[in-house]
SETORVO-906301 format. One record per residue (C-alpha): x, z, y; residue in one letter. Coordinates in steps of 0.25 Angstrom, whole numbers, plus 5000, padded with zeros to 4 digits. Example, Ala and Ser with C-alpha at 12.3 -4.5 7.8 and 13.67 -1.06 7.14 Angstrom:
// residues 2
504950314982A 505550294996S 
This chain:
// residues 235
493249424956M 494049454968P 495249384971R 496649424978A 497649324983L 499049364980V 500149304989L 501449314980Q 502749274987H 503649274975V 503449264961A 504049394957V 503149464966E 501749464962G 500549554963P 500949634950A 500149764948A 499349724961L 498849614954G 498549684942E 497749784950A 497049674956L 496649614944Q 496249744938R 495149744948R 494749604946G 495449544957V 496049404954E 497349364959L 497549234966Q 499149214969A 499749134978V 501149104974R 501849084987I 503149064980F 502648954973A 502248884986G 500748914985E 500148914999P 499649045005V 498149025009P 497649025022A 496449115018Q 496249215008L 495149174998E 495349294989A 494849444991D 496249494994A 497549464998L 498849514989V 500249484996V 501449514988M 502849534991G 504049424993G 505449424998P 505149355011M 504949415024G 503649405032V 504549355043Y 505149245036E 503849145037S 504849035042D 505449035027R 504049075020Y 503049005027P 501949065018H 502149195024L 501549145038S 500349105029D 500149225022E 500049305034L 498949215039R 498349245026L 498449395027I 497949395041E 496649315036A 496549415024T 496549525033L 495549465042G 494749445031Q 494749605027G 495149565013R 496149665005P 497749625008V 498749694999I 500349645002G 501449704995T 502949705002C 503049575009L 501549565007G 501449695014S 502349635025Q 501449515026L 500149595028L 500949685039A 501449565046A 499949495045A 499549625053L 500449595063G 501649695060A 503049665060R 503849645047V 505349665048Y 506649715038P 506849845035N 508149915037T 508349905022R 507649845011K 506749935002E 507049874988I 506749964975G 505950104974W 505650164987Y 504750284990E 503450254997V 502750375005E 501250355009L 500750385022A 499750475025A 498650365027A 498850315012A 498050445008R 496650385012D 497150235009D 496350164998R 497550114990L 498650224993F 497650344993A 498050374978A 499550344979A 500650464979P 501250494992P 502550444988R 502950334978F 504150234975T 503650104972P 504749974973V 505049904986H 505649774989W 505649745002H 506549725015G 505449715026D 504449815032I 503449795044F 502849885054D 501349945051L 500449845056P 499449885066N 498249945060G 498949965047A 499050105039V 500350145035R 500250195019L 501650205015A 503050205020R 504450225013S 505850275019A 506150145026I 504750065027S 503850135036P 502650055029T 502550035015Q 501150025014A 500050005024Y 498549975024R 497749885035Y 496349895036G 495649935023D 496249835013N 497549775018A 498749845013Y 500349815013G 501349875002L 502649865005L 503249904992F 502849874978H 501849944968L 501449814962E 502749794952L 502949804937R 504149804931R 504149654929P 503949624942H 505049714946L 506049664936D 505749514942S 506049564956W 507349604952M 507749474949T 506949394958A 507649484970F 508949514963A 509649444975D 508949534985E 509549664977L 510849614977V 510749584992S 510149724996E 511249784986Q 510049844978I 510349874963A 509249834953P 509349954946A 508850034958S 507549954956I 507549944941I 507850084939T 507750154925P 506450224929D 505850094935V 504750074926D 504250224929A 504550194943R 503550054942L 502550144935A 502450254945A 502350144957A 501250064948D 500550214948A 500450194963V 500150044964G 499050034953A 498050114960P 498350064973L 498349924969F 497049954962D 496450004975R 496749874982F 496149794969A 494849874972A 494849824987L 494749684983I 493949714971A 492949784979G 492949904971S 
């Protein structure tokens, strides 16, 4: 049975729908609960690497030493040619491992923001069937330069790179397609202080049509994650 190692930075940011897609393809999940003090391995002893989100910045390795360990693991995994996918902070760590600059954006994208696919997405293994525009949840303040050799797959109004591919099987997604309603509800509690500091009303995220919005995002995310799972399962 193929295995995927999941780096989880905070308890409320698990793989969710991404993990479900992997398991449907017969991929076993092995989580490293960084938030609980579990160490990041030096080498990937699995078939793929999944790097989830978190509130820390890539450039804060002095406060979060595990970030340096994660960068080394991502570099080693890329060198092995094994599939990698990073979401939010995970996409930033992947970009940094590829030598790109990660830095604060002009403002945070927290809430529902439209994403527009780039022309290259039409021929991409994961994004080819996605609609030209869709509106997922965002929860990030940092962005990154497109890594050298990477292909931009999506952008938003204030973030030039919302998704990218490096090589044939390494992907970074700055937005969130993996969320289910319970996960989003837990974020509203876990990150309530950030909403207050950014003067973002919770009602702008948990809208009256939030379940329909999440279902629309899942209609994009489910086949995308399934195609990534197929990369690992070899089907």
